[in-house]
C-alpha positions, 0 to 999 in steps of 0.5 A: 561872419567875416571881416573886410580888411584894407591896407591903408598905410605903405609896407616900404620900411616895415619889417619882413615878417610884417610885409609877409603878414600883409601879403598872406592876407592878400594886401600888397599896395595901399588901397587893397581890400580883402575879405577874410573869415573871422577865426583865430589865424586871421585875428592873430595876423589882424593884431600883428600889423593892426597899425596898417589896417583899417578893418570892419565886420561884415 
């Protein structure tokens, strides 16, 4: 199973660690989407920056 992740809010003015987390998921600009595996590491990243993301299960 995997998760489809979309960046829906800007990274401008966010904490450096939150920007790095988004970049590690492959999200750099608003509207970027990526498909990531559903595992503990990915879920932790999603939880950290959930206020910036839209997540759907695939």
